[in-house]
C-alpha positions in Angstrom: 184.2 90.3 162.5 184.3 86.7 163.9 181.7 84.1 163.2 180.8 84.1 166.9 180.2 87.9 166.8 178.0 87.6 163.7 175.9 84.9 165.3 175.4 87.1 168.4 174.4 90.0 166.2 171.9 87.8 164.3 169.8 87.8 167.5 169.3 91.6 167.2 166.7 91.5 164.3 164.6 89.0 166.2 164.8 91.0 169.3 163.6 94.1 167.5 160.7 92.3 165.8 159.6 90.6 169.0 159.9 93.8 171.1 157.7 95.7 168.7 155.1 93.0 168.6 155.0 92.4 172.3 155.0 96.2 173.0 151.7 96.4 171.0 150.3 93.4 172.9 151.1 95.0 176.2 149.7 98.3 175.1 146.4 96.8 174.3 146.3 94.7 177.5 146.9 97.8 179.6 144.2 99.7 177.8 141.7 96.9 178.3 142.4 96.6 182.0 142.8 100.3 183.0 141.3 102.4 180.2 138.4 100.4 178.8 136.7 103.2 176.9 140.0 104.1 175.2 140.5 100.4 174.4 137.0 100.3 173.0 137.7 103.2 170.7 141.1 101.8 169.6 139.5 98.6 168.3 136.8 100.3 166.2 136.9 100.5 162.4 139.1 103.2 160.9 141.1 103.5 164.1 144.8 103.0 164.6 144.7 99.2 165.2 142.8 98.6 161.9 145.0 101.0 159.9 148.2 99.7 161.4 147.1 96.2 160.5 146.3 97.3 156.9 149.7 99.0 156.4 151.6 96.1 158.0 150.0 93.6 155.5 150.3 96.1 152.6 154.0 96.7 153.3 154.5 93.0 153.7 152.9 92.4 150.3 155.3 94.9 148.7 158.3 93.3 150.5 157.3 89.8 149.3 157.1 91.0 145.7 160.6 92.6 146.2 161.8 89.3 147.6 160.3 87.3 144.7 162.2 89.5 142.2 165.5 89.1 144.1 165.0 85.3 144.4 164.4 85.1 140.7 167.4 87.1 139.8 169.7 85.3 142.2 168.6 81.7 141.8 166.6 81.6 138.5 163.9 79.7 140.3 160.2 80.6 139.9 159.3 82.5 143.1 155.9 81.0 143.5 155.9 80.9 147.3 156.8 84.6 147.7 154.3 85.5 145.1 151.6 83.6 146.9 152.6 85.3 150.2 152.4 88.7 148.5 148.9 88.0 147.1 147.8 86.7 150.5 149.0 89.8 152.3 147.5 92.1 149.7 144.1 90.5 149.9 144.1 90.4 153.7 145.1 94.1 153.7 142.2 95.1 151.4 139.8 92.8 153.4 140.8 94.7 156.5 139.4 97.9 155.1 136.6 96.3 153.2 138.2 97.2 149.9 138.0 100.9 150.7 134.3 100.9 151.1 134.2 103.5 153.9 136.8 105.6 152.2 134.7 106.2 149.1 131.3 105.6 150.6 130.1 103.3 147.8 127.2 100.9 148.4 128.2 97.2 148.2 126.1 94.8 146.0 122.8 93.7 147.6 124.2 90.2 148.2 126.9 91.5 150.5 124.4 93.8 152.3 122.0 90.8 152.9 124.4 87.9 153.6 127.5 89.6 155.1 126.8 90.1 158.7 128.8 93.4 158.7 127.1 94.6 155.5 130.5 95.3 154.0 132.3 94.4 150.8 134.5 91.7 152.2 134.6 88.0 152.1 136.0 86.9 155.4 132.8 87.9 157.2 130.8 85.3 155.3 132.6 82.7 157.3 131.5 81.9 160.9 133.6 83.1 163.8 134.7 79.5 164.5 135.9 79.0 160.9 137.9 82.2 161.0 139.5 81.2 164.2 140.5 77.8 162.8 142.0 79.6 159.8 144.1 81.7 162.2 145.2 78.6 164.0 146.4 77.1 160.7 148.3 80.2 159.6 149.9 81.0 162.9 150.9 77.4 163.8 151.7 76.2 160.2 153.6 79.2 158.8 154.8 80.9 162.0 155.7 78.0 164.2 155.9 74.6 162.4 157.6 75.8 159.2 160.6 77.5 160.9 161.1 74.4 163.1 161.0 72.1 160.0 163.6 74.4 158.3 166.0 73.6 161.1 165.9 69.8 160.5 168.3 68.8 157.6 166.0 66.4 155.9 162.9 68.6 155.8 165.1 71.7 155.1 166.3 70.0 151.9 162.7 69.1 150.9 161.6 72.8 151.5 164.5 74.0 149.3 163.4 71.6 146.5 159.8 72.8 146.5 160.8 76.4 146.9 159.3 77.1 150.3 161.2 79.6 152.5 160.5 79.5 156.2 160.2 82.7 158.3 163.1 83.3 160.8 163.1 81.1 163.9 163.5 84.3 165.9 159.9 85.2 165.2 158.7 82.0 166.9 157.9 83.8 170.3 155.7 86.4 168.5 153.7 83.8 166.4 153.4 81.6 169.5 152.0 84.5 171.6 149.5 85.3 168.8 148.4 81.6 168.7 147.9 81.5 172.5 145.9 84.7 172.4 143.7 83.3 169.7 143.1 80.2 171.8 142.3 81.8 175.1 140.8 85.1 173.8 141.5 86.9 177.2 139.6 90.1 176.4 137.0 91.4 174.1 138.1 92.0 170.5 141.4 90.1 171.1 141.3 89.1 167.4 142.1 92.7 166.4 145.3 92.6 168.4 146.1 89.1 167.0 145.6 90.3 163.4 148.2 93.1 163.9 150.6 90.8 165.5 150.3 88.4 162.6 150.6 91.2 160.1 153.8 92.4 161.8 155.1 88.8 161.8 154.6 88.6 158.0 156.2 92.0 157.5 159.4 91.0 159.5 159.5 87.7 157.7 159.3 89.5 154.4 162.2 91.8 155.3 164.3 88.8 156.2 163.6 87.2 152.8 164.4 90.4 151.0 167.8 90.6 152.8 168.5 86.9 152.4 168.4 87.1 148.6 170.2 90.4 148.4 173.6 88.8 147.7 175.4 90.8 150.5 177.8 89.2 152.9 176.5 87.8 156.1 177.5 90.7 158.4 175.8 93.3 156.1 172.6 91.1 156.0 172.4 91.2 159.8 172.6 95.0 159.8 170.1 95.3 157.0 167.6 93.1 158.7 167.8 95.2 161.9 167.5 98.4 159.9 164.6 96.9 157.8 162.7 95.8 161.0 163.1 99.3 162.6 162.0 101.0 159.3 159.0 98.7 159.1 157.8 99.5 162.6 158.2 103.3 162.0 156.3 103.1 158.7 153.4 101.1 160.2 153.1 103.6 163.1 153.4 106.7 161.0 151.2 105.6 158.2 148.6 104.2 160.6 148.4 107.4 162.6 148.4 109.5 159.4 145.6 107.5 157.9 143.5 107.8 161.1 143.9 111.6 161.0 142.9 111.8 157.4 139.9 109.5 157.9 138.8 111.5 160.9 139.1 115.1 159.6 139.3 114.8 155.8 135.6 114.3 155.0 133.1 117.0 154.3 130.0 117.7 156.3 127.4 118.4 153.6 124.4 120.2 155.2 121.8 118.5 153.0 123.2 115.0 153.8 123.3 115.8 157.5 119.7 117.0 157.4 118.7 113.8 155.6 120.5 111.6 158.2 118.9 113.5 161.1 115.4 113.0 159.5 116.1 109.2 159.1 117.4 108.8 162.6 114.3 110.5 164.1 112.1 108.2 162.0 114.0 105.2 163.4 113.7 106.5 166.9 109.9 106.7 166.6 109.8 103.3 165.0 111.5 101.7 168.0 109.2 103.6 170.4 106.2 102.3 168.5 107.7 98.8 168.6 108.0 99.1 172.4 104.3 100.2 172.7 103.2 97.2 170.7 105.4 94.5 172.3 106.8 94.5 175.8 109.6 92.1 174.7 110.9 94.5 172.0 114.3 94.6 173.8 114.7 90.8 174.3 115.4 89.2 177.6 116.8 92.5 178.9 120.2 91.8 177.3 122.8 94.3 176.3 122.7 94.5 172.5 124.8 96.4 170.0 123.8 95.5 166.4 123.3 96.9 163.0 119.6 97.6 162.7 119.3 95.3 159.7 120.7 92.4 161.8 118.5 93.4 164.8 115.3 93.5 162.7 116.0 90.1 161.2 116.7 88.6 164.6 114.3 90.3 166.9 112.1 92.8 165.0 109.7 90.3 163.4 108.8 92.8 160.6 108.0 95.8 162.8 110.7 98.1 161.3 109.9 97.1 157.7 106.4 98.6 158.2 107.7 101.6 160.0 108.2 105.3 159.4 111.8 104.9 158.2 110.9 102.6 155.3 108.1 104.9 154.3 110.6 107.6 153.7 111.1 106.0 150.3 108.1 108.1 149.2 110.2 111.2 150.1 113.3 110.1 148.1 115.0 107.5 150.3 116.6 105.0 147.9 114.8 101.7 148.2 118.0 99.7 148.8 119.0 102.0 151.7 115.5 101.4 153.2 115.7 97.7 152.7 119.1 97.4 154.5 118.8 100.3 157.0 121.8 102.3 155.6 122.7 105.9 156.3 123.3 108.5 153.5 127.0 107.4 153.5 126.0 103.8 152.8 127.0 102.6 156.3 124.6 100.7 158.5 122.4 102.4 161.1 123.0 100.9 164.6 120.9 100.1 167.7 122.6 100.2 171.1 120.7 98.7 174.1 122.3 98.7 177.6 120.7 97.6 180.9 122.1 98.2 184.4 123.1 95.2 186.4 119.7 94.8 188.0 117.9 95.1 184.6 115.8 97.9 186.1 117.2 100.9 184.1 117.6 101.1 180.4 119.8 103.2 178.1 119.1 102.8 174.3 119.9 104.8 171.2 120.0 104.5 167.4 122.9 106.1 165.5 125.0 106.4 162.4 128.7 106.8 162.2 128.1 110.2 160.6 130.2 112.0 158.0 133.6 110.6 159.1 132.3 107.0 158.8 133.8 105.9 162.1 132.3 105.2 165.5 132.9 108.1 167.9 130.3 107.1 170.5 131.1 105.0 173.5 129.1 102.3 175.2 126.6 104.7 176.8 126.7 108.1 175.0 126.5 109.6 171.6 129.7 111.4 170.9 131.7 113.1 168.1 130.0 113.5 164.8 127.9 110.3 165.2 124.3 111.2 164.3 121.9 109.6 166.6 118.9 109.8 169.0 118.2 108.3 172.4 115.2 106.0 172.6 115.6 105.7 176.4 118.3 107.4 178.4 119.0 105.6 181.7 115.3 105.4 182.4 113.7 103.2 185.1 111.8 100.3 183.5 109.1 98.4 185.3 106.7 95.7 184.2 108.9 94.7 181.3 
């Protein structure tokens, strides 16, 4: 095969990678515009987007380790850069699923319950939203855009070689650039969930390229292997993502005693909120739409009402004190409050709920659905004098 034909074929791995990433982007954009309820469910925890992101980062971590071994064997150099990338991808993958907290239903340490706004065992949610966005800017622009450009300049390319830094393929530039633009403009709600998957896929495709680069094969075979590796990566992410969603959805037992306990606690919370409303007409502040974990709601709006309520008094009937303090359900997930007003702020729909045995949100913006355990406080009721 001629050099010109090889260079033409080198475009194919980049086309495959960008096509896969942009296909996911378009899928989420279409859902947001035309199927908002389906979009809302897709971006929830333990749904496809989260699990696909986890598997993309996890597979990338494995591929970076493989690349590190091959680099060491081929060049004798210490593969510190690939090792750091592997550790980064592994940590991000585990952070994505809160270190398997919902899988095993364990209760995080009290510090995480109190200080982490999602009440989960992860570290990234200690940082502010702006800080996390800045970090995304740095990763996407630094690794995904600037580094491959520098690798095309002879002087900086030699410097990168000396320090052992390997740039991602220039062909991934469109995907990383699109992810950066999305992060900046944030065109729809939960855009960051799509960006995270795009970034994870970018790291996976870059890892595949590095594995192939240090394989020792001739150039023509490297091009074929990169294309095959990219396709395999896409298939694995989709299949593993869908499979994990199915297992998370249907693989958890519905213990009757635990369900009874959850229903009792939900009813206590419902009565607590009704009592709050009787005592304070501004219980649902400023007629805003609110969707919060009850612990966060109480600390921002409740002014101590719920801590003196019926739910916390269930400690005398066996409710663990820590669950009472942080408003956790029997599966150690947070209880939630959902408040939704109509446009004129004259009708109110509000309910408290738990994710239930499957530890995932099944309810939509206005209704309790699936195995979510909840109770309506108000259900599309007219409200006057509030």
